Biopython code that builds the backbone (N, CA, C, O; Angstrom):
import numpy as np
from Bio.PDB.StructureBuilder import StructureBuilder

atoms = [
    (1, "UNK", "N", (-5.808, -49.641, 24.841)),
    (1, "UNK", "CA", (-7.202, -49.837, 24.142)),
    (1, "UNK", "C", (-8.236, -48.996, 24.661)),
    (1, "UNK", "O", (-9.152, -48.644, 23.916)),
    (2, "UNK", "N", (-8.192, -48.649, 25.813)),
    (2, "UNK", "CA", (-9.048, -47.736, 26.254)),
    (2, "UNK", "C", (-8.981, -46.320, 25.736)),
    (2, "UNK", "O", (-9.978, -45.598, 25.739)),
    (3, "UNK", "N", (-7.835, -45.938, 25.302)),
    (3, "UNK", "CA", (-7.649, -44.573, 24.770)),
    (3, "UNK", "C", (-8.147, -44.461, 23.308)),
    (3, "UNK", "O", (-8.495, -43.353, 22.900)),
    (4, "UNK", "N", (-8.215, -45.796, 22.307)),
    (4, "UNK", "CA", (-8.904, -45.700, 21.200)),
    (4, "UNK", "C", (-10.419, -45.701, 21.238)),
    (4, "UNK", "O", (-11.049, -45.378, 20.231)),
    (5, "UNK", "N", (-11.079, -46.081, 22.452)),
    (5, "UNK", "CA", (-12.437, -46.292, 22.546)),
    (5, "UNK", "C", (-12.980, -44.754, 22.800)),
    (5, "UNK", "O", (-14.033, -44.327, 22.325)),
    (6, "UNK", "N", (-12.184, -44.085, 23.534)),
    (6, "UNK", "CA", (-12.665, -42.680, 24.029)),
    (6, "UNK", "C", (-13.071, -41.907, 23.033)),
    (6, "UNK", "O", (-14.220, -41.489, 23.176)),
    (7, "UNK", "N", (-12.356, -41.480, 21.793)),
    (7, "UNK", "CA", (-12.733, -40.760, 20.835)),
    (7, "UNK", "C", (-13.832, -41.146, 20.110)),
    (7, "UNK", "O", (-14.528, -40.270, 19.598)),
    (8, "UNK", "N", (-14.164, -42.533, 19.950)),
    (8, "UNK", "CA", (-15.446, -43.219, 19.401)),
    (8, "UNK", "C", (-16.551, -42.742, 20.327)),
    (8, "UNK", "O", (-17.538, -42.127, 19.924)),
    (9, "UNK", "N", (-16.331, -43.051, 21.543)),
    (9, "UNK", "CA", (-17.584, -42.447, 22.662)),
    (9, "UNK", "C", (-17.841, -41.156, 22.638)),
    (9, "UNK", "O", (-19.006, -40.768, 22.716)),
    (10, "UNK", "N", (-16.728, -40.230, 22.517)),
    (10, "UNK", "CA", (-16.938, -38.738, 22.542)),
    (10, "UNK", "C", (-17.931, -38.443, 21.159)),
    (10, "UNK", "O", (-19.040, -37.918, 21.258)),
    (11, "UNK", "N", (-17.444, -38.791, 20.120)),
    (11, "UNK", "CA", (-18.105, -38.741, 18.755)),
    (11, "UNK", "C", (-19.437, -39.255, 18.709)),
    (11, "UNK", "O", (-20.321, -38.687, 18.067)),
    (12, "UNK", "N", (-19.616, -40.274, 19.342)),
    (12, "UNK", "CA", (-21.030, -40.773, 19.538)),
    (12, "UNK", "C", (-21.957, -39.854, 20.256)),
    (12, "UNK", "O", (-23.063, -39.626, 19.768)),
    (13, "UNK", "N", (-21.590, -39.313, 21.372)),
    (13, "UNK", "CA", (-22.205, -38.620, 22.243)),
    (13, "UNK", "C", (-22.397, -37.267, 21.588)),
    (13, "UNK", "O", (-23.477, -36.713, 21.791)),
    (14, "UNK", "N", (-21.569, -36.707, 20.890)),
    (14, "UNK", "CA", (-21.823, -35.542, 19.895)),
    (14, "UNK", "C", (-23.003, -35.741, 19.024)),
    (14, "UNK", "O", (-23.968, -34.978, 18.960)),
    (15, "UNK", "N", (-22.850, -36.737, 18.422)),
    (15, "UNK", "CA", (-23.941, -37.006, 17.295)),
    (15, "UNK", "C", (-25.296, -37.108, 17.932)),
    (15, "UNK", "O", (-26.246, -36.479, 17.466)),
    (16, "UNK", "N", (-25.420, -37.936, 19.056)),
    (16, "UNK", "CA", (-26.651, -37.984, 19.656)),
    (16, "UNK", "C", (-27.336, -36.870, 20.263)),
    (16, "UNK", "O", (-28.559, -36.731, 20.258)),
    (17, "UNK", "N", (-26.346, -35.932, 20.883)),
    (17, "UNK", "CA", (-26.803, -34.619, 21.342)),
    (17, "UNK", "C", (-27.044, -33.707, 20.354)),
    (17, "UNK", "O", (-27.454, -32.644, 20.819)),
    (18, "UNK", "N", (-26.928, -33.727, 18.998)),
    (18, "UNK", "CA", (-27.016, -32.960, 17.965)),
    (18, "UNK", "C", (-28.416, -33.361, 17.396)),
    (18, "UNK", "O", (-29.225, -32.522, 17.001)),
    (19, "UNK", "N", (-28.624, -34.624, 17.386)),
    (19, "UNK", "CA", (-29.796, -35.284, 16.763)),
    (19, "UNK", "C", (-31.291, -34.706, 17.571)),
    (19, "UNK", "O", (-31.483, -34.891, 18.773)),
    (20, "UNK", "N", (-32.175, -34.059, 16.754)),
    (20, "UNK", "CA", (-33.387, -33.401, 17.267)),
    (20, "UNK", "C", (-34.245, -34.505, 17.349)),
    (20, "UNK", "O", (-34.259, -35.319, 16.426)),
    (21, "UNK", "N", (-35.090, -34.667, 18.506)),
    (21, "UNK", "CA", (-36.012, -35.766, 18.576)),
    (21, "UNK", "C", (-37.164, -35.285, 17.452)),
    (21, "UNK", "O", (-37.504, -34.118, 17.254)),
    (22, "UNK", "N", (-37.626, -36.354, 16.837)),
    (22, "UNK", "CA", (-38.591, -36.185, 15.807)),
    (22, "UNK", "C", (-39.988, -36.967, 16.154)),
    (22, "UNK", "O", (-40.089, -38.024, 16.777)),
    (23, "UNK", "N", (-41.106, -36.124, 15.555)),
    (23, "UNK", "CA", (-42.496, -36.875, 15.929)),
    (23, "UNK", "C", (-42.868, -37.306, 14.607)),
    (23, "UNK", "O", (-42.645, -36.680, 13.571)),
    (24, "UNK", "N", (-43.524, -38.559, 14.726)),
    (24, "UNK", "CA", (-44.414, -38.988, 13.496)),
    (24, "UNK", "C", (-45.764, -38.490, 13.375)),
    (24, "UNK", "O", (-46.716, -38.806, 14.088)),
    (25, "UNK", "N", (-45.760, -37.699, 12.426)),
    (25, "UNK", "CA", (-47.253, -36.962, 12.243)),
    (25, "UNK", "C", (-47.920, -37.308, 10.619)),
    (25, "UNK", "O", (-47.338, -37.809, 9.657)),
    (26, "UNK", "N", (-49.049, -36.935, 10.712)),
    (26, "UNK", "CA", (-49.876, -36.743, 9.536)),
    (26, "UNK", "C", (-50.347, -35.135, 9.445)),
    (26, "UNK", "O", (-50.954, -34.527, 10.327)),
    (27, "UNK", "N", (-49.998, -34.713, 8.412)),
    (27, "UNK", "CA", (-50.258, -33.154, 8.200)),
    (27, "UNK", "C", (-51.345, -33.129, 6.903)),
    (27, "UNK", "O", (-51.054, -33.602, 5.805)),
    (28, "UNK", "N", (-52.502, -32.567, 7.180)),
    (28, "UNK", "CA", (-53.638, -32.638, 6.366)),
    (28, "UNK", "C", (-54.198, -31.190, 6.030)),
    (28, "UNK", "O", (-54.156, -30.352, 6.931)),
    (29, "UNK", "N", (-54.680, -30.870, 4.883)),
    (29, "UNK", "CA", (-54.963, -29.552, 4.501)),
    (29, "UNK", "C", (-56.660, -29.688, 3.888)),
    (29, "UNK", "O", (-57.077, -30.746, 3.418)),
    (30, "UNK", "N", (-57.352, -28.666, 3.974)),
    (30, "UNK", "CA", (-58.682, -28.664, 3.344)),
    (30, "UNK", "C", (-58.400, -28.873, 1.842)),
    (30, "UNK", "O", (-57.292, -28.712, 1.331)),
    (31, "UNK", "N", (-59.475, -29.233, 1.215)),
    (31, "UNK", "CA", (-59.325, -29.677, -0.406)),
    (31, "UNK", "C", (-59.134, -28.716, -1.218)),
    (31, "UNK", "O", (-58.739, -28.965, -2.357)),
    (32, "UNK", "N", (-59.419, -27.176, -0.725)),
    (32, "UNK", "CA", (-59.145, -26.256, -1.597)),
    (32, "UNK", "C", (-57.772, -25.473, -1.440)),
    (32, "UNK", "O", (-57.545, -24.336, -1.853)),
    (33, "UNK", "N", (-56.980, -26.240, -0.820)),
    (33, "UNK", "CA", (-55.673, -25.688, -0.674)),
    (33, "UNK", "C", (-54.769, -25.676, -1.691)),
    (33, "UNK", "O", (-54.600, -26.790, -2.188)),
    (34, "UNK", "N", (-54.134, -24.798, -2.167)),
    (34, "UNK", "CA", (-53.161, -24.945, -3.348)),
    (34, "UNK", "C", (-52.079, -25.667, -3.074)),
    (34, "UNK", "O", (-51.599, -25.645, -1.940)),
    (35, "UNK", "N", (-51.526, -26.429, -4.096)),
    (35, "UNK", "CA", (-50.537, -27.518, -3.993)),
    (35, "UNK", "C", (-49.271, -26.670, -3.573)),
    (35, "UNK", "O", (-48.383, -27.317, -3.020)),
    (36, "UNK", "N", (-49.073, -25.415, -3.739)),
    (36, "UNK", "CA", (-47.847, -24.764, -3.375)),
    (36, "UNK", "C", (-47.736, -24.713, -1.872)),
    (36, "UNK", "O", (-46.658, -24.873, -1.300)),
    (37, "UNK", "N", (-48.939, -24.474, -1.207)),
    (37, "UNK", "CA", (-49.048, -24.489, 0.220)),
    (37, "UNK", "C", (-48.431, -25.840, 0.872)),
    (37, "UNK", "O", (-47.643, -25.883, 1.817)),
    (38, "UNK", "N", (-48.920, -26.832, 0.218)),
    (38, "UNK", "CA", (-48.515, -28.190, 0.718)),
    (38, "UNK", "C", (-46.919, -28.506, 0.563)),
    (38, "UNK", "O", (-46.122, -28.982, 1.371)),
    (39, "UNK", "N", (-46.771, -28.100, -0.665)),
    (39, "UNK", "CA", (-45.111, -28.303, -1.082)),
    (39, "UNK", "C", (-44.228, -27.546, -0.182)),
    (39, "UNK", "O", (-43.212, -28.105, 0.233)),
    (40, "UNK", "N", (-44.539, -26.152, 0.220)),
    (40, "UNK", "CA", (-43.879, -25.386, 1.226)),
    (40, "UNK", "C", (-43.550, -25.962, 2.411)),
    (40, "UNK", "O", (-42.446, -25.933, 2.955)),
    (41, "UNK", "N", (-44.872, -26.658, 2.919)),
    (41, "UNK", "CA", (-44.793, -27.328, 4.170)),
    (41, "UNK", "C", (-43.859, -28.498, 4.173)),
    (41, "UNK", "O", (-43.151, -28.791, 5.136)),
    (42, "UNK", "N", (-43.895, -29.084, 3.149)),
    (42, "UNK", "CA", (-43.014, -30.303, 3.097)),
    (42, "UNK", "C", (-41.511, -29.909, 2.798)),
    (42, "UNK", "O", (-40.637, -30.696, 3.162)),
    (43, "UNK", "N", (-41.196, -28.856, 2.222)),
    (43, "UNK", "CA", (-39.880, -28.341, 2.126)),
    (43, "UNK", "C", (-39.397, -27.747, 3.399)),
    (43, "UNK", "O", (-38.210, -27.836, 3.713)),
    (44, "UNK", "N", (-40.415, -27.048, 4.261)),
    (44, "UNK", "CA", (-39.944, -26.749, 5.632)),
    (44, "UNK", "C", (-39.331, -27.815, 6.436)),
    (44, "UNK", "O", (-38.210, -27.733, 6.937)),
    (45, "UNK", "N", (-40.254, -28.983, 6.548)),
    (45, "UNK", "CA", (-40.069, -30.081, 7.202)),
    (45, "UNK", "C", (-38.584, -30.818, 6.721)),
    (45, "UNK", "O", (-37.844, -31.296, 7.580)),
    (46, "UNK", "N", (-38.283, -30.853, 5.485)),
    (46, "UNK", "CA", (-36.949, -31.235, 4.874)),
    (46, "UNK", "C", (-35.869, -30.389, 5.438)),
    (46, "UNK", "O", (-34.861, -30.861, 5.963)),
    (47, "UNK", "N", (-36.121, -29.076, 5.307)),
    (47, "UNK", "CA", (-35.029, -28.139, 5.689)),
    (47, "UNK", "C", (-34.642, -28.193, 7.120)),
    (47, "UNK", "O", (-33.564, -27.813, 7.577)),
    (48, "UNK", "N", (-35.718, -28.751, 7.835)),
    (48, "UNK", "CA", (-35.325, -28.847, 9.203)),
    (48, "UNK", "C", (-34.608, -30.205, 9.804)),
    (48, "UNK", "O", (-34.267, -30.522, 10.943)),
    (49, "UNK", "N", (-34.531, -30.907, 8.442)),
    (49, "UNK", "CA", (-33.896, -32.308, 9.060)),
    (49, "UNK", "C", (-34.840, -33.416, 9.270)),
    (49, "UNK", "O", (-34.426, -34.437, 9.819)),
    (50, "UNK", "N", (-36.215, -33.312, 8.846)),
    (50, "UNK", "CA", (-37.034, -34.122, 8.718)),
    (50, "UNK", "C", (-37.224, -34.827, 7.619)),
    (50, "UNK", "O", (-36.517, -34.538, 6.654)),
    (51, "UNK", "N", (-38.144, -35.840, 7.495)),
    (51, "UNK", "CA", (-38.299, -36.645, 6.372)),
    (51, "UNK", "C", (-39.973, -36.782, 5.835)),
    (51, "UNK", "O", (-40.852, -36.831, 6.695)),
    (52, "UNK", "N", (-40.276, -36.830, 4.592)),
    (52, "UNK", "CA", (-41.575, -37.193, 4.432)),
    (52, "UNK", "C", (-41.748, -38.499, 4.057)),
    (52, "UNK", "O", (-41.180, -38.971, 3.073)),
    (53, "UNK", "N", (-42.617, -39.226, 4.888)),
    (53, "UNK", "CA", (-42.785, -40.758, 4.735)),
    (53, "UNK", "C", (-43.746, -41.099, 3.913)),
    (53, "UNK", "O", (-43.791, -42.271, 3.541)),
    (54, "UNK", "N", (-44.509, -40.360, 3.551)),
    (54, "UNK", "CA", (-45.640, -40.600, 2.388)),
    (54, "UNK", "C", (-46.454, -39.264, 2.027)),
    (54, "UNK", "O", (-46.762, -38.376, 2.822)),
    (55, "UNK", "N", (-46.717, -39.313, 0.728)),
    (55, "UNK", "CA", (-47.629, -38.177, 0.115)),
    (55, "UNK", "C", (-48.980, -38.934, -0.128)),
    (55, "UNK", "O", (-49.023, -39.963, -0.802)),
    (56, "UNK", "N", (-50.070, -38.373, 0.453)),
    (56, "UNK", "CA", (-51.346, -38.865, 0.040)),
    (56, "UNK", "C", (-51.878, -38.518, -1.124)),
    (56, "UNK", "O", (-51.631, -37.371, -1.495)),
    (57, "UNK", "N", (-52.606, -39.254, -1.876)),
    (57, "UNK", "CA", (-53.165, -38.847, -3.148)),
    (57, "UNK", "C", (-54.827, -38.587, -3.007)),
    (57, "UNK", "O", (-55.418, -37.829, -3.776)),
    (58, "UNK", "N", (-55.406, -39.217, -2.069)),
    (58, "UNK", "CA", (-57.002, -38.963, -2.036)),
    (58, "UNK", "C", (-57.180, -37.855, -1.036)),
    (58, "UNK", "O", (-58.331, -37.428, -0.944)),
    (59, "UNK", "N", (-56.217, -37.278, -0.230)),
    (59, "UNK", "CA", (-56.458, -35.993, 0.486)),
    (59, "UNK", "C", (-55.303, -35.255, 0.496)),
    (59, "UNK", "O", (-54.204, -35.797, 0.380)),
    (60, "UNK", "N", (-55.460, -33.911, 0.640)),
    (60, "UNK", "CA", (-54.239, -32.957, 0.550)),
    (60, "UNK", "C", (-53.366, -33.172, 1.942)),
    (60, "UNK", "O", (-53.622, -32.589, 2.996)),
    (61, "UNK", "N", (-52.409, -34.011, 1.770)),
    (61, "UNK", "CA", (-51.738, -34.006, 2.910)),
    (61, "UNK", "C", (-50.541, -34.971, 2.726)),
    (61, "UNK", "O", (-50.361, -35.522, 1.639)),
    (62, "UNK", "N", (-49.648, -35.197, 3.878)),
    (62, "UNK", "CA", (-48.610, -36.224, 3.839)),
    (62, "UNK", "C", (-48.349, -36.635, 5.266)),
    (62, "UNK", "O", (-48.775, -36.027, 6.247)),
    (63, "UNK", "N", (-47.568, -37.784, 5.290)),
    (63, "UNK", "CA", (-47.029, -38.134, 6.596)),
    (63, "UNK", "C", (-45.433, -37.864, 6.782)),
    (63, "UNK", "O", (-44.686, -38.016, 5.815)),
    (64, "UNK", "N", (-44.988, -37.505, 7.908)),
    (64, "UNK", "CA", (-43.596, -37.135, 8.138)),
    (64, "UNK", "C", (-43.258, -37.542, 9.440)),
    (64, "UNK", "O", (-44.025, -37.866, 10.347)),
    (65, "UNK", "N", (-41.763, -37.483, 9.440)),
    (65, "UNK", "CA", (-41.088, -37.250, 10.880)),
    (65, "UNK", "C", (-40.324, -36.207, 10.914)),
    (65, "UNK", "O", (-39.375, -36.105, 10.137)),
    (66, "UNK", "N", (-40.622, -35.267, 11.825)),
    (66, "UNK", "CA", (-40.258, -34.011, 11.760)),
    (66, "UNK", "C", (-39.759, -33.501, 13.437)),
    (66, "UNK", "O", (-40.198, -34.070, 14.437)),
    (67, "UNK", "N", (-38.941, -32.533, 13.481)),
    (67, "UNK", "CA", (-38.708, -31.955, 14.806)),
    (67, "UNK", "C", (-39.978, -31.008, 15.138)),
    (67, "UNK", "O", (-40.578, -30.435, 14.228)),
    (68, "UNK", "N", (-40.296, -30.897, 16.297)),
    (68, "UNK", "CA", (-41.331, -30.248, 16.744)),
    (68, "UNK", "C", (-41.373, -28.639, 16.419)),
    (68, "UNK", "O", (-42.424, -28.002, 16.338)),
    (69, "UNK", "N", (-40.256, -28.168, 16.273)),
    (69, "UNK", "CA", (-40.167, -26.575, 15.756)),
    (69, "UNK", "C", (-40.402, -26.681, 14.529)),
    (69, "UNK", "O", (-41.016, -25.661, 14.217)),
    (70, "UNK", "N", (-40.239, -27.474, 13.448)),
    (70, "UNK", "CA", (-40.596, -27.419, 12.194)),
    (70, "UNK", "C", (-42.051, -27.658, 12.039)),
    (70, "UNK", "O", (-42.635, -27.185, 11.064)),
    (71, "UNK", "N", (-42.783, -28.476, 13.081)),
    (71, "UNK", "CA", (-44.128, -28.558, 12.945)),
    (71, "UNK", "C", (-44.862, -27.303, 13.427)),
    (71, "UNK", "O", (-45.905, -26.928, 12.892)),
    (72, "UNK", "N", (-44.272, -26.648, 14.477)),
    (72, "UNK", "CA", (-44.835, -25.298, 14.700)),
    (72, "UNK", "C", (-44.853, -24.312, 13.513)),
    (72, "UNK", "O", (-45.798, -23.533, 13.387)),
    (73, "UNK", "N", (-43.721, -24.335, 12.554)),
    (73, "UNK", "CA", (-43.509, -23.558, 11.520)),
    (73, "UNK", "C", (-44.604, -23.803, 10.510)),
    (73, "UNK", "O", (-45.270, -22.901, 10.003)),
    (74, "UNK", "N", (-44.739, -25.072, 10.259)),
    (74, "UNK", "CA", (-45.920, -25.597, 9.310)),
    (74, "UNK", "C", (-47.234, -25.038, 9.751)),
    (74, "UNK", "O", (-48.032, -24.512, 8.975)),
    (75, "UNK", "N", (-47.428, -25.188, 11.114)),
    (75, "UNK", "CA", (-48.808, -24.782, 11.419)),
    (75, "UNK", "C", (-49.046, -23.210, 11.265)),
    (75, "UNK", "O", (-50.182, -22.743, 11.180)),
    (76, "UNK", "N", (-47.876, -22.421, 11.235)),
    (76, "UNK", "CA", (-48.166, -21.054, 10.816)),
    (76, "UNK", "C", (-48.258, -20.565, 9.481)),
    (76, "UNK", "O", (-48.605, -19.427, 9.165)),
    (77, "UNK", "N", (-47.837, -21.736, 8.514)),
    (77, "UNK", "CA", (-47.756, -21.309, 7.115)),
    (77, "UNK", "C", (-49.270, -21.262, 6.678)),
    (77, "UNK", "O", (-50.168, -21.854, 7.277)),
    (78, "UNK", "N", (-49.437, -20.473, 5.546)),
    (78, "UNK", "CA", (-50.726, -20.410, 4.901)),
    (78, "UNK", "C", (-51.980, -20.186, 5.786)),
    (78, "UNK", "O", (-52.779, -21.089, 6.034)),
    (79, "UNK", "N", (-52.088, -18.958, 6.227)),
    (79, "UNK", "CA", (-53.083, -18.498, 7.161)),
    (79, "UNK", "C", (-54.586, -18.986, 6.608)),
    (79, "UNK", "O", (-55.468, -19.425, 7.346)),
    (80, "UNK", "N", (-54.687, -18.835, 5.288)),
    (80, "UNK", "CA", (-55.999, -19.168, 4.681)),
    (80, "UNK", "C", (-56.312, -20.722, 4.733)),
    (80, "UNK", "O", (-57.441, -21.198, 4.845)),
    (81, "UNK", "N", (-55.288, -21.336, 4.646)),
    (81, "UNK", "CA", (-55.377, -23.120, 4.648)),
    (81, "UNK", "C", (-54.685, -23.607, 5.922)),
    (81, "UNK", "O", (-53.483, -23.864, 5.983)),
    (82, "UNK", "N", (-55.550, -23.713, 6.931)),
    (82, "UNK", "CA", (-54.888, -24.067, 8.072)),
    (82, "UNK", "C", (-54.430, -25.620, 8.087)),
    (82, "UNK", "O", (-55.215, -26.459, 7.646)),
    (83, "UNK", "N", (-53.245, -25.986, 8.559)),
    (83, "UNK", "CA", (-52.872, -27.449, 8.485)),
    (83, "UNK", "C", (-53.441, -28.137, 9.768)),
    (83, "UNK", "O", (-53.402, -27.585, 10.868)),
    (84, "UNK", "N", (-53.966, -29.365, 9.559)),
    (84, "UNK", "CA", (-54.172, -30.074, 10.802)),
    (84, "UNK", "C", (-53.042, -31.223, 10.949)),
    (84, "UNK", "O", (-52.861, -32.155, 10.165)),
    (85, "UNK", "N", (-52.399, -30.972, 12.008)),
    (85, "UNK", "CA", (-51.235, -31.818, 12.349)),
    (85, "UNK", "C", (-51.660, -32.800, 13.591)),
    (85, "UNK", "O", (-52.037, -32.421, 14.699)),
    (86, "UNK", "N", (-51.506, -34.176, 13.133)),
    (86, "UNK", "CA", (-51.951, -35.294, 14.078)),
    (86, "UNK", "C", (-50.941, -36.177, 14.388)),
    (86, "UNK", "O", (-50.290, -36.541, 13.409)),
    (87, "UNK", "N", (-50.591, -36.662, 15.526)),
    (87, "UNK", "CA", (-49.594, -37.621, 15.840)),
    (87, "UNK", "C", (-50.197, -38.808, 14.993)),
    (87, "UNK", "O", (-51.403, -39.013, 14.863)),
    (88, "UNK", "N", (-48.969, -39.722, 14.319)),
    (88, "UNK", "CA", (-49.238, -40.936, 13.399)),
    (88, "UNK", "C", (-49.298, -41.909, 14.317)),
    (88, "UNK", "O", (-48.320, -41.863, 15.063)),
    (89, "UNK", "N", (-50.047, -42.767, 14.564)),
    (89, "UNK", "CA", (-50.309, -43.740, 15.431)),
    (89, "UNK", "C", (-50.997, -44.763, 15.075)),
    (89, "UNK", "O", (-51.786, -44.475, 14.176)),
    (90, "UNK", "N", (-51.036, -45.965, 15.439)),
    (90, "UNK", "CA", (-51.676, -47.213, 15.217)),
    (90, "UNK", "C", (-53.213, -47.024, 15.794)),
    (90, "UNK", "O", (-53.390, -46.568, 16.924)),
    (91, "UNK", "N", (-54.198, -47.366, 15.028)),
    (91, "UNK", "CA", (-55.532, -47.219, 15.183)),
    (91, "UNK", "C", (-56.048, -48.576, 15.077)),
    (91, "UNK", "O", (-55.647, -49.269, 14.142)),
    (92, "UNK", "N", (-57.099, -49.165, 16.128)),
    (92, "UNK", "CA", (-57.643, -50.410, 16.013)),
    (92, "UNK", "C", (-59.133, -50.239, 16.444)),
    (92, "UNK", "O", (-59.545, -49.358, 17.200)),
    (93, "UNK", "N", (-59.841, -51.166, 15.880)),
    (93, "UNK", "CA", (-61.360, -51.368, 16.184)),
    (93, "UNK", "C", (-61.695, -52.483, 16.943)),
    (93, "UNK", "O", (-61.437, -53.587, 16.464)),
    (94, "UNK", "N", (-62.204, -52.407, 18.003)),
    (94, "UNK", "CA", (-62.634, -53.555, 18.983)),
    (94, "UNK", "C", (-63.939, -54.080, 18.492)),
    (94, "UNK", "O", (-64.929, -53.356, 18.392)),
    (95, "UNK", "N", (-63.934, -55.341, 18.187)),
    (95, "UNK", "CA", (-65.434, -55.845, 17.706)),
    (95, "UNK", "C", (-66.085, -56.053, 18.999)),
    (95, "UNK", "O", (-65.482, -56.212, 20.061)),
    (96, "UNK", "N", (-67.616, -56.041, 18.811)),
    (96, "UNK", "CA", (-68.352, -56.271, 19.897)),
    (96, "UNK", "C", (-69.055, -57.673, 20.057)),
    (96, "UNK", "O", (-69.740, -57.911, 21.052)),
]
sb = StructureBuilder()
sb.init_structure("model")
sb.init_model(0)
sb.init_chain("A")
sb.init_seg("    ")
for serial, (resi, resn, name, xyz) in enumerate(atoms, 1):
    if name == "N":
        sb.init_residue(resn, " ", resi, " ")
    sb.init_atom(name, np.array(xyz, "f"), 0.0, 1.0, " ", f" {name:<3s}", serial, name[0])
structure = sb.get_structure()
């Protein structure tokens, strides 16, 4: 029985080692940013194995889970339209 579990354990280890840690982020752009710049950023994230979790309609931006390397690339795209990349996290307001 131990011999049949060993290949499964080895495969699981390989899959976990190949998986890139991803960060949950919100990427936003100035209002005058062309849609093509935002689309290129989303394509870059998808190509790196990340996912777009939400596309915003009121602001130029989106939420994503992406590897850090892909976020570095997005930061360098569109020099005239600088992306603001923030960690996606819960925000609360404490009452006084």
